[in-house]
KOLVOVEX-285309 format. One record per residue (C-alpha): residue in three letters; x, y, z. Coordinates in steps of 0.25 Angstrom, whole numbers, padded with zeros to 4 digits, always signed. Each point is the difference from the previous one (the first is absolute). Layout:
<sites>
ALAXYZ
...
</sites>
This chain:
<sites>
MET-0318-0570-0079
ILE+0005-0012+0004
LYS-0003-0014-0001
SER+0004-0012+0000
MET-0006-0010-0012
SER+0001-0014-0003
SER+0008+0003-0015
ILE+0006-0009-0010
ARG+0013-0004+0004
ASP+0008-0001-0015
LYS+0007+0013+0000
SER+0001-0003-0016
VAL-0014+0005+0000
TYR+0003+0013+0004
ALA+0012+0002-0008
THR-0008-0002-0012
LEU-0011+0008+0007
ARG+0009+0011+0001
GLU+0006-0001-0015
MET-0015+0001-0006
ALA-0002+0011+0008
PHE+0012+0009+0001
GLY+0009-0004-0011
LYS+0014-0009-0003
ALA+0008+0009+0011
ALA-0007-0004+0010
SER+0005-0003+0011
ASP-0007-0006+0015
LYS+0009+0012+0010
GLU-0006+0009-0011
PHE-0016-0007+0000
LYS-0001-0007+0012
ASP-0008-0013-0001
SER-0013+0007+0009
PHE+0002+0013-0010
VAL-0002-0010-0012
ILE-0011-0004+0007
GLY-0008+0013+0003
TYR+0002+0002-0016
TRP-0009-0012-0003
LEU-0009+0001+0010
ASP-0003+0016-0005
ALA+0002-0007-0016
TYR-0010-0009+0002
SER-0012+0006-0007
ALA-0008-0016-0004
ALA-0014-0004+0006
PRO+0002-0009+0012
GLU-0007-0009-0004
ALA+0015-0003-0011
LEU+0010-0003+0013
MET-0010-0014+0002
ASN+0005-0005-0013
ASP+0004-0015+0004
ALA+0014+0000-0006
ILE+0002+0011+0010
THR-0005-0006+0010
GLU+0008-0013-0004
GLN+0013+0008+0002
ASP-0005+0007+0016
GLN+0000-0013+0002
ALA+0011-0007-0005
ASP+0010+0012+0003
SER+0007+0002+0014
LYS-0004+0010+0008
THR+0012+0008+0011
SER-0006+0011+0007
LYS+0005+0014-0003
THR-0001+0014+0004
ILE-0008+0010-0008
THR-0002+0015+0000
PHE-0012+0005-0008
ARG-0007+0011+0000
VAL-0011+0005+0005
ASN-0008+0000-0012
THR+0008-0014-0008
TYR-0003-0008+0013
ASN-0019+0005+0000
LYS+0002-0006-0014
LEU+0005-0013+0004
THR-0007+0000+0011
ALA-0014+0003-0007
LEU+0004-0010-0009
SER+0000-0011+0011
LYS-0014+0004+0002
VAL-0005-0002-0013
LEU+0005-0012-0003
GLY-0001-0005+0013
ILE+0016-0005+0005
GLY+0013+0004+0006
GLU+0006+0014-0003
ALA+0012-0010+0000
GLU-0003-0007-0009
ILE-0007+0011-0011
MET+0015+0004+0000
ARG+0002-0011-0003
ARG-0007-0002-0011
ILE+0000+0015-0006
LEU+0015-0004-0002
TYR-0004-0015-0006
TYR-0008+0008-0009
SER+0009+0013-0004
LEU+0010-0011-0003
ALA-0009-0009-0010
ASN-0008+0015-0006
PRO+0015+0010-0001
THR-0007+0008-0008
SER-0016+0005+0009
GLY+0007-0004+0013
ALA+0009+0015-0005
ALA-0011+0012+0000
SER+0001+0011-0002
GLY+0005+0014+0008
SER-0013+0006-0001
GLU-0010-0012+0001
ILE+0010-0003+0014
SER-0001+0016+0002
MET-0018-0005-0003
THR+0001-0008+0012
ASN+0007+0007+0010
ILE-0008+0012-0003
GLN-0013-0010+0000
SER+0003-0005+0013
GLN+0004+0013+0007
VAL-0010+0006-0003
ALA-0011-0011+0004
LEU+0009+0000+0015
LEU-0002+0014-0002
GLU-0016-0001-0002
SER+0001-0009+0016
GLN+0008+0010+0003
ILE-0009+0014+0000
HIS-0013-0010+0001
ALA+0006-0004+0016
CYS+0001+0017+0001
MET-0011+0004-0004
LYS-0005-0009+0010
THR+0009+0005+0010
LEU-0007+0014-0003
GLU-0013-0005+0003
GLU+0001-0005+0013
LEU+0007+0008+0003
LYS-0008+0013-0004
HIS-0012-0008+0009
GLU+0012-0002+0011
LEU+0000+0017+0000
ASP-0017+0001-0001
ALA-0002-0010+0010
ILE+0011+0010+0008
LYS-0007+0014-0004
THR-0012-0007+0003
THR+0001-0002+0013
GLY+0008+0011+0004
GLU-0012+0008-0005
LYS-0010-0008+0008
LYS+0010+0005+0011
LYS+0000+0013+0001
</sites>
């Protein structure tokens, strides 16, 4: 999913986050800013309220921003949207706040692969449950329509 969002203008923020996640040898050609943003969004596992820290708010308000086209994986974008709804602020601001939080708390943002996998599986299970519920509802409606057609057909005989 490609979205254009108001992002952090300072390239050194992305360079620092890239180095924190992928090591000193990681280049911006190997790991684009979009990939780095997605990594830290996926890795964020603290409570949503942690993003409302005064220091993060001040930094977000003070730093200049630029429009950036970002490619999100669906589950990453769903996480961003969910946090946005929980905190009642825009998705772009949530994204920037997670990046600032990750800079200030380098070890807390780096979730293990199993934590990320568990979060992904939980979101997939929730999505599947809602799809199954919708399918079951449609199935029941179709059964009722079929019964109505059968009943109408039998009356005509």
